[in-house]
C-alpha positions as CSV (number, residue, x, y, z in Angstrom):
1,M,49.6,-80.7,-30.7
2,L,48.0,-84.1,-31.3
3,E,51.3,-85.8,-30.4
4,I,51.5,-83.8,-27.2
5,I,48.0,-84.7,-26.2
6,V,48.5,-88.4,-26.9
7,D,51.8,-88.5,-25.1
8,T,50.1,-86.8,-22.1
9,I,47.3,-89.3,-22.1
10,E,49.6,-92.3,-22.3
11,K,51.6,-91.1,-19.4
12,S,48.6,-90.4,-17.2
13,P,46.9,-92.8,-14.7
14,N,44.3,-95.0,-16.5
15,N,45.4,-93.5,-19.8
16,C,43.0,-90.5,-19.6
17,I,43.0,-86.9,-18.6
18,T,40.2,-84.6,-17.5
19,F,38.6,-82.3,-20.0
20,A,40.1,-79.4,-18.0
21,D,43.6,-80.9,-18.5
22,Y,42.9,-81.3,-22.2
23,M,41.7,-77.6,-22.5
24,E,44.8,-76.5,-20.6
25,L,47.0,-78.3,-23.2
26,V,45.4,-77.0,-26.4
27,L,45.2,-73.4,-25.1
28,Y,48.3,-73.0,-23.0
29,H,50.9,-75.5,-23.9
30,P,54.2,-73.3,-24.0
31,E,54.9,-74.0,-27.7
32,R,51.8,-75.3,-29.3
33,G,48.9,-73.9,-27.3
34,Y,46.5,-71.4,-28.9
35,Y,47.2,-68.5,-26.5
36,S,50.9,-69.3,-25.8
37,S,52.0,-69.7,-29.4
38,G,51.2,-66.2,-30.5
39,K,48.6,-67.4,-33.0
40,V,45.7,-65.6,-31.3
41,G,43.8,-63.6,-33.9
42,I,41.9,-60.6,-32.6
43,G,39.9,-58.3,-34.9
44,S,38.7,-58.5,-38.4
45,Q,41.5,-60.8,-39.6
46,G,41.4,-63.1,-36.5
47,D,39.2,-65.5,-34.7
48,F,37.2,-63.1,-32.6
49,F,36.6,-59.4,-31.6
50,T,37.2,-57.8,-28.2
51,A,36.0,-54.4,-27.1
52,S,39.5,-53.0,-27.3
53,S,39.8,-54.1,-31.0
54,L,37.1,-51.7,-31.9
55,G,39.0,-48.5,-31.1
56,S,40.2,-46.5,-28.1
57,D,36.8,-45.7,-26.6
58,F,36.5,-48.8,-24.4
59,G,39.9,-48.1,-22.8
60,E,39.3,-44.4,-22.4
61,L,36.0,-45.0,-20.7
62,L,37.5,-47.6,-18.4
63,A,40.2,-45.0,-17.6
64,E,37.5,-42.6,-16.3
65,Q,36.3,-45.3,-14.0
66,F,39.8,-45.9,-12.7
67,R,40.2,-42.2,-11.9
68,E,37.1,-42.3,-9.7
69,M,38.4,-45.4,-8.0
70,F,41.7,-43.5,-7.3
71,A,39.7,-40.7,-5.6
72,I,37.9,-43.2,-3.4
73,V,41.0,-45.2,-2.5
74,N,42.6,-41.9,-1.5
75,N,46.2,-43.0,-1.9
76,S,47.6,-39.7,-3.2
77,D,51.1,-40.9,-4.0
78,S,50.3,-43.6,-6.5
79,F,47.7,-45.9,-8.0
80,T,48.5,-49.4,-9.3
81,L,46.6,-50.8,-12.3
82,V,47.1,-54.5,-12.8
83,E,45.9,-55.8,-16.2
84,V,45.7,-59.6,-16.2
85,G,45.9,-61.1,-19.7
86,A,46.6,-58.0,-21.9
87,G,46.4,-59.6,-25.3
88,T,48.4,-57.5,-27.8
89,G,48.5,-54.5,-25.5
90,N,45.9,-52.4,-27.2
91,L,43.8,-51.8,-24.1
92,A,46.9,-50.7,-22.0
93,A,47.9,-48.3,-24.8
94,D,44.4,-46.8,-24.9
95,I,44.2,-46.4,-21.1
96,L,47.7,-44.9,-20.7
97,G,47.5,-42.8,-23.8
98,Y,44.3,-41.2,-22.6
99,F,45.7,-40.5,-19.1
100,K,48.9,-39.0,-20.7
101,G,47.0,-36.7,-22.9
102,K,44.1,-35.6,-20.7
103,Y,45.3,-36.1,-17.1
104,P,49.1,-35.8,-17.2
105,D,49.4,-35.3,-13.4
106,F,47.4,-38.5,-12.7
107,Y,49.4,-40.3,-15.4
108,Q,52.5,-39.7,-13.4
109,K,51.0,-41.5,-10.4
110,I,50.1,-44.7,-12.3
111,N,52.0,-47.9,-11.9
112,Y,50.9,-50.3,-14.6
113,I,51.6,-54.0,-14.2
114,I,50.7,-56.6,-16.8
115,I,50.3,-60.2,-15.7
116,E,50.9,-62.3,-18.8
117,E,51.9,-66.0,-19.1
118,S,52.7,-66.1,-22.8
119,P,56.3,-65.1,-23.7
120,K,55.2,-64.4,-27.3
121,L,52.3,-62.1,-26.2
122,I,54.7,-60.3,-23.9
123,E,57.0,-59.7,-26.9
124,Q,54.0,-58.2,-28.8
125,Q,53.0,-56.1,-25.8
126,K,56.4,-54.7,-25.2
127,D,56.7,-53.8,-28.9
128,N,53.3,-52.0,-28.8
129,L,53.9,-50.2,-25.5
130,Q,57.4,-48.9,-25.8
131,K,56.5,-45.3,-25.1
132,F,54.9,-46.0,-21.7
133,E,57.8,-46.1,-19.3
134,Q,55.7,-47.1,-16.2
135,I,54.6,-50.5,-17.4
136,T,56.2,-53.6,-15.8
137,W,55.6,-57.2,-16.7
138,K,55.3,-59.6,-13.8
139,S,54.1,-63.0,-12.8
140,W,51.9,-63.4,-9.8
141,Q,54.9,-64.8,-8.0
142,D,56.7,-61.5,-8.5
143,V,53.9,-59.6,-6.7
144,A,54.1,-59.4,-2.9
145,D,51.1,-60.3,-0.9
146,N,49.0,-57.3,0.3
147,S,50.9,-55.0,-1.9
148,I,48.5,-53.7,-4.6
149,I,46.7,-50.5,-3.9
150,G,44.6,-49.7,-6.9
151,C,42.6,-51.9,-9.3
152,I,43.2,-55.3,-10.7
153,F,41.2,-55.8,-13.9
154,S,40.6,-58.2,-16.8
155,N,38.6,-58.2,-20.0
156,E,37.6,-61.6,-21.4
157,L,40.0,-63.5,-19.3
158,I,38.1,-65.9,-17.2
159,D,36.0,-67.4,-20.1
160,A,39.3,-68.8,-21.4
161,F,40.3,-70.6,-18.2
162,P,40.2,-74.4,-18.6
163,V,36.9,-75.9,-17.3
164,H,35.9,-79.3,-16.0
165,Q,32.9,-80.8,-17.9
166,I,30.2,-82.4,-15.8
167,V,27.6,-84.9,-16.9
168,V,24.5,-86.0,-14.9
169,E,24.0,-89.8,-15.1
170,H,21.3,-91.5,-13.0
171,K,21.1,-88.4,-10.8
172,T,24.8,-88.6,-10.1
173,L,27.5,-86.1,-11.1
174,K,30.1,-87.6,-13.4
175,E,33.0,-86.0,-15.2
176,V,34.2,-86.0,-18.8
177,Y,37.7,-87.4,-19.4
178,I,39.7,-87.6,-22.6
179,T,41.5,-90.7,-23.9
180,W,43.1,-91.9,-27.2
181,K,41.2,-94.9,-28.7
182,D,41.1,-96.3,-32.2
183,K,43.5,-93.5,-33.3
184,K,41.2,-90.7,-32.3
185,I,40.4,-88.5,-29.3
186,T,37.6,-90.1,-27.4
187,E,35.5,-89.0,-24.4
188,L,35.0,-91.1,-21.3
189,I,32.4,-90.5,-18.6
190,R,33.7,-91.4,-15.1
191,D,33.5,-90.5,-11.5
192,I,34.5,-86.9,-10.7
193,Y,38.2,-86.1,-10.3
194,T,38.0,-83.9,-7.2
195,P,35.6,-83.2,-4.4
196,K,36.1,-79.5,-5.2
197,L,33.6,-80.0,-7.9
198,L,30.9,-81.0,-5.4
199,N,32.0,-78.1,-3.1
200,Y,31.5,-75.7,-6.1
201,F,27.8,-76.6,-6.4
202,Q,27.4,-76.2,-2.7
203,L,28.9,-72.7,-2.9
204,I,26.5,-71.5,-5.6
205,N,23.5,-73.5,-4.1
206,V,22.7,-75.5,-7.2
207,D,21.7,-79.2,-7.2
208,L,22.1,-80.8,-10.6
209,T,20.8,-84.2,-9.2
210,N,17.2,-83.0,-8.6
211,D,14.3,-84.1,-10.9
212,D,14.4,-80.9,-13.0
213,Y,17.6,-81.9,-14.8
214,P,17.4,-84.3,-17.7
215,E,19.6,-87.5,-18.0
216,N,23.0,-86.7,-19.6
217,Y,22.7,-83.0,-18.7
218,R,26.1,-81.5,-19.5
219,T,27.7,-78.3,-18.2
220,E,31.0,-76.8,-17.0
221,V,32.7,-75.9,-13.8
222,N,35.5,-73.3,-13.7
223,L,37.6,-74.2,-10.6
224,K,40.5,-72.2,-11.9
225,A,38.4,-69.0,-11.6
226,L,38.1,-69.6,-7.9
227,D,41.8,-70.3,-7.5
228,W,42.5,-67.1,-9.5
229,L,40.3,-65.1,-7.1
230,K,42.3,-66.4,-4.2
231,I,45.5,-65.1,-5.7
232,V,43.9,-61.7,-6.4
233,A,42.7,-61.4,-2.8
234,Q,46.1,-62.3,-1.5
235,K,47.9,-59.7,-3.6
236,M,45.5,-56.8,-3.1
237,K,45.9,-54.6,0.0
238,K,43.2,-52.1,-0.8
239,G,41.2,-51.3,-3.9
240,Y,39.0,-52.9,-6.6
241,L,38.8,-56.0,-8.8
242,L,37.0,-55.3,-12.1
243,T,36.0,-58.3,-14.2
244,I,34.5,-57.9,-17.7
245,D,33.3,-61.1,-19.4
246,Y,30.3,-62.9,-20.9
247,G,28.3,-65.1,-18.6
248,Y,25.3,-65.5,-16.3
249,D,24.3,-65.8,-12.7
250,A,24.2,-69.4,-11.4
251,V,20.5,-69.8,-11.9
252,K,20.7,-69.0,-15.6
253,Y,24.0,-70.8,-16.1
254,Y,22.8,-74.1,-14.6
255,H,19.2,-73.8,-15.9
256,P,17.8,-77.3,-16.7
257,Q,17.1,-76.2,-20.2
258,R,20.8,-75.3,-20.8
259,Y,21.5,-79.0,-21.0
260,Q,24.5,-78.8,-23.3
261,G,26.4,-76.2,-21.3
262,T,28.1,-73.1,-22.7
263,L,31.3,-74.4,-24.3
264,N,32.1,-72.7,-27.6
265,C,35.0,-72.8,-30.1
266,Y,36.0,-69.9,-32.3
267,Y,38.0,-70.3,-35.5
268,E,38.3,-67.5,-38.1
269,H,35.2,-65.7,-36.8
270,R,33.1,-68.9,-37.0
271,H,31.9,-70.5,-33.9
272,H,31.1,-74.2,-33.3
273,H,31.0,-76.8,-30.5
274,N,33.7,-79.3,-31.3
275,P,36.8,-78.8,-29.1
276,Y,38.6,-81.7,-30.7
277,V,39.4,-80.1,-34.1
278,N,41.8,-77.3,-35.1
279,L,44.1,-78.4,-32.2
280,G,46.0,-75.5,-30.9
281,E,44.6,-73.3,-33.7
282,Q,41.2,-72.3,-32.2
283,D,39.8,-70.5,-29.2
284,I,37.8,-72.6,-26.7
285,T,35.7,-70.8,-24.1
286,A,32.9,-71.2,-21.6
287,H,30.7,-68.6,-20.1
288,V,31.5,-67.2,-16.6
289,D,29.4,-68.0,-13.6
290,F,29.3,-64.6,-11.9
291,T,27.5,-66.0,-8.8
292,A,30.5,-68.2,-8.1
293,L,32.8,-65.1,-8.4
294,E,30.7,-63.1,-6.0
295,K,30.3,-65.9,-3.4
296,Q,33.9,-67.0,-3.5
297,G,34.9,-63.3,-3.4
298,K,32.9,-62.9,-0.2
299,V,34.7,-65.8,1.4
300,L,38.0,-64.2,0.5
301,G,37.1,-60.7,1.8
302,L,36.1,-59.2,-1.5
303,E,32.8,-57.3,-1.3
304,T,30.6,-57.0,-4.3
305,V,30.2,-53.3,-5.2
306,G,28.0,-54.0,-8.2
307,L,27.2,-56.1,-11.2
308,T,25.9,-54.6,-14.5
309,Q,26.0,-55.0,-18.2
310,Q,28.8,-53.6,-20.3
311,G,26.5,-51.4,-22.4
312,L,25.0,-49.8,-19.3
313,F,28.4,-49.5,-17.7
314,L,29.9,-47.6,-20.7
315,M,26.9,-45.4,-21.1
316,S,27.2,-44.3,-17.5
317,L,30.8,-43.5,-18.1
318,G,30.0,-41.2,-21.0
319,L,29.6,-43.3,-24.2
320,G,26.4,-41.5,-25.0
321,D,28.2,-38.2,-25.0
322,R,30.7,-39.6,-27.5
323,L,27.8,-40.6,-29.8
324,S,26.3,-37.1,-29.5
325,E,29.7,-35.5,-30.4
326,L,29.5,-37.2,-33.8
327,S,27.0,-34.6,-35.0
328,N,29.2,-31.6,-34.1
329,G,30.6,-31.2,-37.6
330,N,34.1,-32.3,-36.9
331,Y,33.9,-35.6,-38.7
332,T,33.5,-36.6,-42.3
333,L,30.5,-38.9,-43.1
334,P,32.7,-42.1,-43.5
335,E,34.3,-41.3,-40.1
336,I,30.9,-40.8,-38.5
337,L,29.6,-44.1,-39.8
338,K,32.7,-46.0,-38.8
339,R,32.8,-44.5,-35.3
340,R,29.1,-44.8,-34.7
341,D,29.2,-48.5,-35.7
342,A,32.1,-49.1,-33.3
343,L,30.4,-47.3,-30.4
344,H,27.1,-49.2,-31.1
345,Q,28.9,-52.5,-31.0
346,L,30.2,-51.7,-27.5
347,I,26.7,-51.3,-26.2
348,D,24.7,-53.8,-28.3
349,P,22.9,-55.9,-25.8
350,T,23.0,-58.9,-28.1
351,G,26.8,-58.7,-28.4
352,L,29.5,-56.9,-26.4
353,G,27.0,-54.7,-24.6
354,G,25.5,-57.8,-23.0
355,F,28.7,-58.7,-21.3
356,K,28.8,-58.5,-17.5
357,V,30.9,-56.1,-15.5
358,L,31.5,-57.2,-11.9
359,I,33.3,-54.8,-9.5
360,Q,34.5,-56.1,-6.1
361,S,36.4,-54.3,-3.5
362,K,38.8,-54.9,-0.6
363,D,39.2,-52.7,2.5
364,I,37.1,-49.9,1.0
365,T,35.2,-48.5,3.9
366,D,33.2,-46.0,1.8
367,N,31.7,-48.4,-0.8
368,Q,29.9,-45.6,-2.6
369,L,28.3,-46.4,-5.9
370,L,30.8,-46.0,-8.7
371,K,29.8,-44.0,-11.7
372,G,29.9,-47.0,-14.0
373,L,27.4,-48.9,-11.9
374,K,24.7,-46.3,-11.7
375,E,22.6,-48.5,-14.1
376,N,22.8,-51.8,-12.3
377,I,21.1,-55.0,-13.6
């Protein structure tokens, strides 16, 4: 991975690349990138947990929300679910397994598309999902514009998009670049790469150059998230976009006291802030700016239906009932303790329960409040 980075730097103008380009390499290089290489570790033996690694409840509760969306979209023949970034396929298995067992008629109406860039992850997904015949794997290029009637959704996807790093110097926005100097990866602070970065802060109405922000204030900008939204809006004809991730609104994200940004690295369940070690072997993420998603969505014709916390969202969809069922005598004590712990992790406000759930819609005239959004933040 280091050889690839150095080679890329040496072939680039001025012998440097943006931090976003660097992050793209270490996470998504076809052979050596963390996500592309099949090294991603999810669960107790990996680098991080996701909600779907705690059991089937998360996917089953999501499935209930999809059923309500189907009723509102009112397309009786079929309903397309598009999962973007499906990991090992556990979430898809939980959703489709739940439909197949509890709602077999609805199950027959589901078209399930997985959008996945990593060939090695696709192999894992196909192996795990053999029994579900209605799944197809596609790239966005394979999906026709204005063709999706249903729901496009993701869980912990956008936090892993490459981000630009911004630094405030003398009340001017600068950008972090990466070069190779004295046989080590070195940061450079230079003029910003693209005016899109300035446009981003106009979109969210944040001015990092005012007196509230300290010298050398550092933060991130996720331009790829805005490009991704544009693709989603193009592909969707009618339905919903459901985004689950950790993040803040713009006011909290770009608060003057958050002067070191939100960039985090995860390696074997330990988190740290050095993206220049464990090259291609560790996860690198940044929190999501949900204000940007909402405002860019509005520009693209995606209306905000609601924004809530994952814990509230799952409780509204019936997680509380599942907790109550543990006392009905059908479980052994070890089963009760294990399942209760998993359910509590899904709603813990200091962990997964504090994640945000954003639902946006396109061409839904009756934007009634969805069941999962009854407890909005």
